[in-house]
C-alpha positions in Angstrom: -171.7 -34.6 -178.4 -168.4 -34.3 -176.4 -165.8 -33.3 -179.0 -166.6 -29.6 -178.8 -167.4 -27.5 -175.8 -167.8 -24.5 -178.0 -170.8 -23.3 -176.1 -168.7 -23.1 -173.0 -165.4 -21.5 -174.3 -162.6 -21.7 -171.7 -164.4 -24.4 -169.7 -163.5 -28.0 -169.2 -166.9 -29.6 -168.4 -168.5 -32.7 -167.0 -171.9 -33.8 -168.3 -174.0 -35.4 -165.6 -177.3 -37.3 -165.9 -179.3 -38.3 -162.8 -182.3 -40.6 -162.5 -184.2 -41.0 -159.2 -183.0 -37.4 -158.3 -184.7 -34.2 -159.2 -182.9 -31.5 -161.2 -182.8 -29.4 -158.1 -181.2 -32.2 -156.1 -178.6 -32.8 -158.7 -177.7 -29.1 -159.0 -177.6 -28.7 -155.2 -175.3 -31.8 -155.0 -172.9 -30.3 -157.5 -173.1 -26.9 -155.8 -172.3 -28.5 -152.4 -169.0 -29.6 -154.0 -168.1 -26.1 -155.1 -169.3 -26.3 -158.7 -172.1 -24.4 -160.4 -174.2 -25.7 -163.2 -173.5 -24.0 -166.5 -176.6 -25.5 -168.0 -179.3 -27.8 -166.5 -182.5 -29.5 -167.4 -184.7 -32.5 -167.5 -185.5 -34.9 -170.4 -186.6 -38.5 -170.8 -186.8 -39.2 -167.1 -183.3 -37.9 -166.5 -182.2 -34.7 -164.8 -178.9 -33.3 -166.3 -176.4 -30.7 -165.6 -173.2 -29.4 -167.2 -170.6 -28.1 -164.8 -166.9 -27.1 -164.7 -164.6 -29.9 -163.9 -162.5 -27.7 -161.6 -163.2 -24.5 -159.6 -160.3 -22.3 -160.5 -161.5 -19.4 -158.3 -160.9 -21.4 -155.1 -158.1 -23.6 -156.5 -160.3 -26.8 -156.2 -159.1 -29.2 -158.8 -160.4 -32.4 -157.1 -163.0 -34.5 -158.8 -166.6 -34.3 -157.7 -167.7 -37.1 -155.4 -170.8 -38.1 -157.2 -171.3 -41.0 -154.7 -172.4 -38.4 -152.2 -175.0 -37.1 -154.6 -176.7 -40.4 -155.2 -175.9 -42.1 -151.8 -179.5 -42.0 -150.6 -180.8 -43.5 -153.9 -180.7 -42.8 -157.6 -178.4 -43.3 -160.5 -175.8 -41.0 -162.0 -174.1 -41.2 -165.4 -171.0 -38.9 -165.7 -169.1 -38.0 -168.9 -165.9 -36.2 -168.1 -165.3 -34.5 -171.4 -161.7 -33.4 -171.0 -160.1 -35.0 -167.9 -156.8 -33.4 -168.7 -156.8 -31.5 -171.9 -153.3 -30.2 -171.4 -152.1 -33.8 -171.4 -154.5 -34.8 -174.2 -156.3 -37.5 -172.2 -159.6 -38.7 -173.6 -163.0 -38.5 -172.0 -164.1 -40.9 -169.4 -167.4 -42.4 -168.2 -168.7 -43.4 -164.8 -172.0 -45.0 -163.8 -173.0 -44.9 -160.1 -176.1 -46.3 -158.4 -177.1 -45.8 -154.8 -173.7 -44.3 -154.0 -171.6 -47.1 -155.5 -169.4 -47.1 -158.5 -170.9 -49.7 -160.8 -168.6 -49.2 -163.9 -166.0 -46.7 -165.0 -163.7 -46.5 -168.0 -161.7 -44.2 -170.1 -162.7 -43.7 -173.7 -159.0 -44.4 -174.5 -159.2 -48.0 -173.3 -162.8 -49.3 -173.0 -161.4 -52.8 -172.4 -160.1 -51.6 -169.0 -163.3 -51.2 -167.0 -163.4 -51.0 -163.2 -166.1 -50.8 -160.5 -168.4 -53.1 -158.6 -169.7 -54.6 -161.9 -167.1 -53.8 -164.6 -169.1 -55.9 -167.1 -172.3 -53.9 -166.6 -172.2 -52.5 -170.2 -170.4 -55.4 -171.9 -173.3 -56.3 -174.2 -173.7 -52.7 -175.5 -169.9 -52.3 -175.9 -169.6 -55.7 -177.7 -172.5 -54.8 -180.0 -170.7 -51.6 -181.0 -167.5 -53.5 -181.6 -165.7 -51.5 -178.9 -164.7 -54.7 -177.0 -164.4 -58.3 -178.0 -162.8 -60.1 -181.0 -163.9 -57.6 -183.6 -162.9 -54.5 -181.6 -159.3 -54.2 -182.7 -158.3 -53.7 -186.3 -155.7 -56.2 -187.3 -155.4 -55.2 -191.0 -152.0 -53.6 -190.2 -150.6 -57.1 -189.6 -150.9 -58.0 -193.3 -150.7 -54.4 -194.6 -148.0 -52.3 -192.8 -149.3 -49.2 -194.6 -152.8 -49.6 -193.2 -153.9 -46.7 -191.0 -156.4 -48.1 -188.5 -157.3 -44.6 -187.4 -159.0 -44.0 -190.7 -161.9 -46.2 -189.8 -161.8 -45.7 -186.1 -162.5 -41.9 -186.3 -166.0 -42.4 -184.9 -164.9 -44.3 -181.8 -166.0 -41.6 -179.3 -169.4 -41.3 -181.0 -169.8 -45.1 -180.9 -168.9 -45.1 -177.2 -171.4 -42.3 -176.5 -174.1 -44.1 -178.5 -173.5 -47.3 -176.5 -173.7 -45.4 -173.2 -176.9 -43.6 -174.3 -178.5 -46.9 -175.4 -177.6 -48.7 -172.3 -179.1 -46.1 -170.0 -181.8 -44.7 -172.2 -180.2 -41.3 -171.9 -182.0 -38.4 -173.7 -180.6 -37.5 -177.0 -179.4 -34.1 -178.0 -180.6 -31.5 -178.5 -181.3 -31.2 -174.8 -180.5 -27.6 -175.0 -178.1 -25.6 -177.3 -175.5 -25.6 -174.6 -175.4 -29.4 -174.2 -175.8 -30.2 -177.9 -172.4 -28.7 -178.5 -170.8 -31.2 -176.2 
């Protein structure tokens, strides 16, 4: 879902889901912060939008303040697909509710979660072997030639599946533009 933004060539995008807010309210909230939705819709009780991470035209490279969008109620799930592609940082995830950061983590280090309730998704992450005693491969300790990356190639997909399961997010294809993420 997030490995390829081929439907938005030249764009570094965020994928945002909102529940308790209409699609119009989500898109207006993004627009108020100098971003335009590249794609938008509704599915499974969630409004969603894809927007550029930065606004190059006005040299606005700051992150969107999603707390402002859901401050009067609602939930927001944000997937930042390429937080800094030039530096090769992995995607990150944030869940906000009623204007508060509940949990946030980078896909590069799921163990390091922050927010008002950093353990909010622990059960889903544990079930997907993304945290906990079975999360880290230790085969290299007994076999120095073992390449842990060989069986960890699907980590981003497992993280996305855990996020989608935890929040009941709609599954692609939402629309051709979003399915490419």
